[in-house]
C-alpha positions as CSV (number, residue, x, y, z in Angstrom):
1,M,-22.5,4.3,-15.0
2,G,-19.5,5.8,-13.6
3,P,-16.9,3.7,-11.8
4,L,-19.0,0.5,-12.1
5,G,-19.0,1.0,-15.7
6,A,-15.3,1.1,-15.8
7,F,-15.0,-1.8,-14.1
8,L,-17.3,-3.6,-16.2
9,N,-15.1,-2.7,-19.1
10,F,-12.7,-5.5,-17.8
11,L,-15.3,-8.4,-18.3
12,T,-15.5,-7.5,-22.0
13,P,-13.8,-10.8,-23.1
14,L,-15.9,-12.8,-20.8
15,P,-18.8,-13.7,-22.8
16,A,-16.3,-14.8,-26.2
17,A,-14.3,-16.8,-23.7
18,Y,-17.1,-18.4,-21.9
19,L,-18.8,-19.7,-25.2
20,G,-15.1,-20.7,-26.3
21,M,-14.6,-22.9,-23.4
22,R,-18.3,-24.3,-23.8
23,F,-18.5,-24.7,-27.6
24,G,-15.0,-24.4,-28.6
25,F,-12.5,-22.3,-30.4
26,R,-14.8,-21.6,-33.6
27,T,-17.7,-20.3,-31.7
28,A,-15.5,-17.6,-30.1
29,V,-13.9,-16.8,-33.2
30,V,-17.7,-15.9,-34.5
31,V,-18.3,-13.8,-31.6
32,V,-15.0,-11.8,-32.0
33,V,-15.8,-11.4,-35.9
34,V,-19.0,-10.2,-35.4
35,T,-18.3,-7.7,-32.6
36,C,-15.6,-6.3,-35.0
37,L,-17.9,-6.1,-37.8
38,L,-20.3,-4.0,-35.5
39,L,-17.7,-1.9,-34.2
40,L,-16.6,-1.0,-37.8
41,E,-20.3,0.5,-38.2
42,L,-20.7,1.9,-34.9
43,A,-17.2,3.0,-33.7
44,T,-13.9,4.4,-34.6
45,A,-11.0,2.4,-35.9
46,Y,-9.2,3.3,-32.6
47,T,-12.1,1.6,-30.6
48,L,-12.0,-1.5,-33.0
49,M,-7.8,-1.8,-32.4
50,A,-8.7,-1.2,-28.7
51,Y,-11.0,-4.0,-28.7
52,L,-8.9,-6.6,-30.5
53,G,-5.6,-5.8,-28.5
54,L,-7.5,-5.6,-25.1
55,F,-10.1,-8.0,-25.4
56,G,-10.7,-10.0,-28.5
57,L,-7.8,-11.9,-29.2
58,G,-7.6,-12.6,-25.3
59,S,-10.9,-14.0,-25.5
60,L,-9.8,-16.4,-28.0
61,L,-6.6,-17.3,-26.9
62,L,-7.3,-18.0,-23.3
63,P,-9.9,-20.6,-23.6
64,Y,-7.8,-22.5,-26.3
65,F,-4.9,-22.9,-24.1
66,L,-7.0,-23.7,-21.2
67,H,-8.7,-26.4,-23.4
68,R,-5.1,-27.8,-24.0
69,D,-4.5,-28.2,-20.3
70,F,-1.7,-25.3,-20.3
71,P,-1.2,-24.4,-16.8
72,W,-3.5,-21.4,-15.6
73,D,-0.6,-19.0,-15.1
74,K,1.0,-20.0,-18.3
75,A,-2.0,-19.4,-20.5
76,I,-2.4,-16.1,-18.7
77,L,1.1,-15.3,-20.0
78,Y,0.9,-16.6,-23.2
79,T,-2.4,-14.9,-23.9
80,A,-1.2,-11.6,-22.6
81,G,1.7,-11.9,-24.6
82,G,-0.1,-12.8,-27.7
83,A,-2.4,-9.8,-27.5
84,A,0.7,-7.4,-27.0
85,L,2.3,-8.7,-30.0
86,L,-0.9,-8.1,-32.0
87,T,-1.2,-4.6,-30.5
88,A,2.4,-3.8,-31.5
89,V,1.6,-5.2,-34.9
90,M,-1.4,-3.1,-35.3
91,M,0.5,0.4,-33.9
92,L,3.4,-0.1,-36.2
93,V,0.9,-0.8,-39.2
94,T,-0.7,2.6,-38.3
95,V,2.4,4.5,-37.8
96,V,3.9,3.3,-41.6
97,I,0.2,4.4,-43.0
98,N,-0.1,7.6,-41.2
99,Q,3.6,8.5,-41.1
100,V,3.4,9.2,-37.5
101,S,5.5,8.4,-34.9
102,L,4.5,5.9,-32.0
103,V,4.8,8.7,-29.3
104,A,2.7,10.8,-31.3
105,I,0.0,8.0,-31.6
106,I,0.3,7.4,-27.8
107,N,0.0,11.1,-26.8
108,Q,-3.0,11.6,-29.2
109,V,-5.0,8.4,-27.6
110,V,-4.2,9.6,-24.0
111,Q,-5.1,13.2,-25.1
112,S,-8.6,11.9,-26.5
113,E,-9.2,10.1,-23.3
114,V,-8.5,13.3,-21.1
115,D,-10.5,15.5,-22.9
116,Q,-13.6,12.9,-22.8
117,A,-13.1,12.9,-18.9
118,M,-12.9,16.6,-18.9
119,Q,-16.1,16.9,-20.8
120,V,-18.0,14.5,-18.5
121,Y,-17.0,16.8,-15.5
122,Q,-18.1,19.7,-17.2
123,N,-21.7,18.4,-18.1
124,A,-21.8,17.4,-14.5
125,G,-22.0,21.2,-13.7
126,L,-18.9,21.4,-11.1
127,P,-18.0,24.9,-9.7
128,A,-15.4,26.6,-11.3
129,D,-12.7,25.9,-8.5
130,Q,-13.5,22.3,-8.4
131,M,-13.3,22.3,-12.6
132,K,-9.8,23.8,-12.3
133,D,-8.6,21.4,-9.8
134,M,-10.1,18.6,-11.3
135,Q,-8.7,19.7,-14.9
136,Q,-4.9,19.5,-13.1
137,A,-5.4,16.2,-11.6
138,V,-6.9,14.5,-14.8
139,Q,-4.1,16.1,-16.9
140,G,-1.3,15.2,-14.5
141,M,-2.7,11.7,-14.8
142,G,-2.8,11.9,-18.4
143,D,0.9,12.8,-18.2
144,F,1.6,9.9,-16.1
145,V,-0.5,7.3,-18.1
146,K,2.0,8.8,-21.4
147,R,5.2,8.3,-19.8
148,S,4.1,4.5,-18.4
149,F,1.9,3.5,-21.4
150,Y,3.8,0.3,-21.9
151,G,3.9,-0.8,-18.5
152,I,0.3,-0.2,-17.8
153,Y,-1.0,-1.6,-21.2
154,L,0.9,-4.7,-20.0
155,A,-0.3,-4.9,-16.5
156,T,-3.8,-4.3,-17.7
157,L,-3.7,-7.2,-20.1
158,I,-2.5,-9.6,-17.5
159,A,-5.1,-8.2,-15.1
160,I,-7.9,-8.9,-17.8
161,Q,-6.6,-12.5,-18.3
162,A,-6.8,-13.3,-14.7
163,L,-10.1,-11.7,-14.2
164,T,-11.7,-13.5,-16.8
165,L,-10.0,-16.6,-15.5
166,L,-11.4,-16.4,-12.2
167,V,-14.8,-16.0,-13.6
168,L,-14.4,-19.1,-15.8
169,Q,-13.0,-21.0,-13.0
170,R,-16.2,-20.1,-10.8
171,V,-18.8,-21.0,-13.5
172,K,-16.8,-24.2,-14.2
173,V,-17.8,-24.7,-17.9
174,D,-19.0,-28.5,-18.6
175,G,-16.8,-29.5,-15.6
176,H,-13.8,-28.8,-17.3
177,A,-10.9,-28.8,-14.9
178,I,-8.3,-25.8,-15.2
179,S,-4.8,-27.2,-15.1
180,G,-2.1,-25.7,-12.8
181,P,-1.1,-25.0,-9.1
182,S,-3.8,-24.0,-6.6
183,F,-3.6,-20.2,-6.0
184,A,-2.6,-20.8,-2.5
185,R,0.5,-22.4,-3.7
186,W,1.1,-20.4,-6.6
187,R,4.5,-18.2,-6.8
188,T,6.3,-16.0,-9.5
189,P,9.6,-17.6,-11.0
190,P,12.7,-16.9,-8.9
191,Q,14.3,-15.1,-11.6
192,L,11.7,-12.5,-12.0
193,I,13.1,-10.7,-9.0
194,W,16.2,-9.7,-10.9
195,A,14.0,-7.9,-13.6
196,L,12.3,-6.0,-10.3
197,I,15.6,-5.2,-9.1
198,A,16.5,-3.8,-12.2
199,G,13.5,-1.6,-12.9
200,G,14.1,-0.3,-9.4
201,F,17.6,1.1,-10.1
202,L,16.7,2.2,-13.4
203,Q,13.7,4.4,-12.1
204,L,15.9,6.1,-9.7
205,M,18.5,7.1,-12.4
206,P,18.4,10.7,-13.5
207,V,18.4,9.8,-17.0
208,E,15.0,10.4,-18.4
209,V,15.1,7.1,-20.6
210,A,16.3,4.9,-18.0
211,A,13.9,6.4,-15.6
212,T,11.2,5.6,-17.7
213,T,11.8,2.4,-18.7
214,G,12.5,1.4,-15.0
215,W,9.2,2.7,-14.1
216,N,7.5,0.6,-17.0
217,I,9.2,-2.3,-15.6
218,L,7.9,-1.7,-12.2
219,L,4.4,-1.3,-13.5
220,V,4.4,-4.8,-14.9
221,M,6.4,-6.5,-12.1
222,L,4.8,-5.4,-8.8
223,P,1.3,-6.4,-9.9
224,L,2.7,-9.7,-10.1
225,Y,4.2,-9.6,-6.8
226,F,0.9,-8.2,-5.5
227,F,-0.8,-11.6,-6.9
228,Q,2.0,-13.5,-5.1
229,G,1.4,-11.8,-1.8
230,L,-2.7,-12.4,-2.2
231,A,-1.6,-16.0,-2.6
232,V,0.0,-16.2,0.5
233,V,-2.8,-14.2,2.2
234,H,-5.1,-16.6,0.7
235,H,-3.0,-19.8,2.0
236,F,-3.5,-18.6,5.6
237,L,-7.4,-17.6,4.9
238,Q,-7.9,-21.1,3.8
239,R,-7.4,-22.3,7.1
240,K,-9.7,-20.5,8.7
241,N,-13.3,-21.4,8.6
242,Y,-14.6,-17.7,7.7
243,P,-17.8,-17.4,5.5
244,R,-17.2,-16.5,1.8
245,S,-18.7,-13.2,2.1
246,V,-16.1,-12.2,4.7
247,K,-13.5,-13.6,2.7
248,S,-14.5,-11.5,-0.2
249,M,-14.7,-8.4,1.9
250,L,-11.0,-8.9,2.9
251,Y,-9.8,-9.4,-0.5
252,L,-11.8,-5.9,-1.5
253,L,-10.2,-4.3,1.2
254,M,-6.6,-5.5,0.1
255,L,-7.3,-3.9,-3.2
256,V,-8.5,-0.5,-2.5
257,V,-7.7,0.3,1.2
258,N,-4.1,1.9,1.4
259,P,-1.6,1.2,2.3
260,L,-2.8,-2.8,2.3
261,P,-1.6,-3.2,-1.7
262,L,1.9,-2.2,-0.6
263,I,1.9,-4.3,2.2
264,I,0.8,-7.4,0.4
265,T,3.0,-6.6,-2.5
266,S,5.8,-6.2,0.0
267,V,4.5,-10.0,1.5
268,G,4.9,-11.2,-2.0
269,V,8.4,-9.8,-2.7
270,F,9.9,-11.4,0.7
271,D,8.2,-14.6,0.1
272,L,11.1,-15.4,-2.0
273,W,13.2,-15.6,0.8
274,V,11.0,-16.4,4.0
275,D,8.9,-18.6,2.1
276,F,5.8,-17.9,4.6
277,R,3.7,-20.9,3.4
278,R,6.4,-23.2,4.0
279,P,5.3,-25.6,7.2
280,R,6.8,-24.7,10.5
281,Q,7.7,-27.3,13.2
282,K,5.6,-26.9,16.3
283,Q,7.9,-26.2,19.5
284,I,7.6,-28.6,22.0
């Protein structure tokens, strides 16, 4: 299905999360357990671990926290943290059992994805010159993912839970009200700006370990400030009587059209000092 299929992967936890919101935690557990049993028969152990870490546990924890009236932003944070902890435990067990390093496992997983992507392009029958360029691009992306694996993984966990929450909020399961601030008023905790600053400084250092650490920090922090920038834009769009289709198109453009994501992220960062949503007194 191409890019559409890649996007639909982010909706993997939605069925179990929806059933968990509608029928309770035990129902969601049954769905996740049955899915794991099917994966044991149909896929590899790596696929099972990826499902549990990225989707399975999150589809249990998110409705669990929402049913207990946790604010939606904290529910996303705790769910992503729980999934990250489970992934760390599974990877540690894999390291101990197989007697291999964690770096070797990450490199193997990423290289496997690179090889699968190249196989798809080869089956597409691209000309030799285009295949060479594509191979360089895909391998370069693979090297980037190896260096930034931890930051990408955490940012992906947060994005998946945020998307799941958005859909759950839209379907309004059994009229259950999701607690927390409206998105138009949402902002990151002020203390996080120091993590962003630290990540920026570390990323510029000539020491490879420090630079890699800083880049991974930025990969987690920058999406959070992008969401805050979106909240600022959402605040102003709410005041305009635009049709929903127009607003949806504007949000899509902010996600995919350069340099709009960078601009929106900058708005989220400077909102800490400027406070764009503060009511302004009219000049007389």
